[in-house]
C-alpha positions in Angstrom: 3.3 17.2 17.8 1.3 20.5 17.4 -0.5 21.1 14.1 1.0 23.7 11.8 -1.1 26.6 10.8 0.3 29.8 9.2 -1.8 32.9 9.9 -1.9 36.6 9.2 -1.5 38.5 12.4 -1.7 42.3 11.9 -2.9 43.5 15.4 -3.4 40.1 17.2 -2.2 36.6 16.8 -4.4 34.1 14.9 -6.2 36.9 13.0 -6.7 35.0 9.7 -5.3 31.6 8.7 -3.5 31.5 5.3 -2.2 28.0 5.1 -2.1 24.7 7.0 0.0 21.6 6.9 -2.1 18.4 6.7 -0.6 14.9 6.2 2.8 16.4 5.4 1.4 18.8 2.7 1.1 22.5 2.8 -2.4 23.6 1.8 -3.2 27.2 1.1 -6.5 28.6 2.5 -8.7 29.7 -0.4 -11.4 31.2 1.9 -12.6 31.5 5.5 -16.2 30.3 5.6 -16.8 31.1 9.3 -15.0 32.2 12.4 -16.1 32.3 16.0 -14.6 32.4 19.5 -15.2 30.1 22.5 -13.6 30.1 25.9 -11.0 27.7 24.5 -9.9 30.1 21.7 -10.5 31.1 18.1 -12.1 28.8 15.6 -12.1 29.0 11.8 -13.9 26.9 9.1 -11.7 27.2 6.0 -11.7 25.8 2.5 -8.4 25.0 0.9 -7.5 25.5 -2.8 -8.2 21.8 -3.5 -11.8 22.0 -2.1 -11.4 20.3 1.2 -12.9 22.0 4.3 -11.2 22.1 7.7 -12.0 23.4 11.2 -9.0 25.1 12.7 -8.9 25.9 16.4 -6.3 28.0 18.0 -6.2 26.9 21.7 -5.0 30.0 23.4 -4.2 28.6 26.9 -1.9 26.0 25.2 -0.7 28.2 22.4 -1.3 25.5 19.8 -3.5 24.8 16.8 -5.8 21.8 16.3 -6.9 20.8 12.8 -10.1 18.8 12.1 -11.0 17.7 8.5 -14.7 18.3 7.7 -15.0 17.0 4.2 -14.7 18.0 0.5 -16.8 20.9 -0.6 -16.6 20.0 -4.2 -17.9 16.5 -3.5 -20.8 17.9 -1.5 -21.7 20.3 -4.3 -21.5 17.6 -6.9 -23.8 15.3 -4.9 -26.3 18.1 -4.3 -26.7 18.7 -8.1 
């Protein structure tokens, strides 16, 4: 089953992710930390409101999203203090 990502698409699809569904929960994107493009498609590193960080990849040839959890930004910040 393809991953669910909601995105803002003013002039092109997958312009800016605004929410994702992970483990059955809708998580709003609080910020985009990075974005880049590869031959496979568009990539975004995002932080959701609860502090978790995900890499979202829109695979253009397949017209689908992939979601990869990267960790918890709040935990990383707390450990670094």
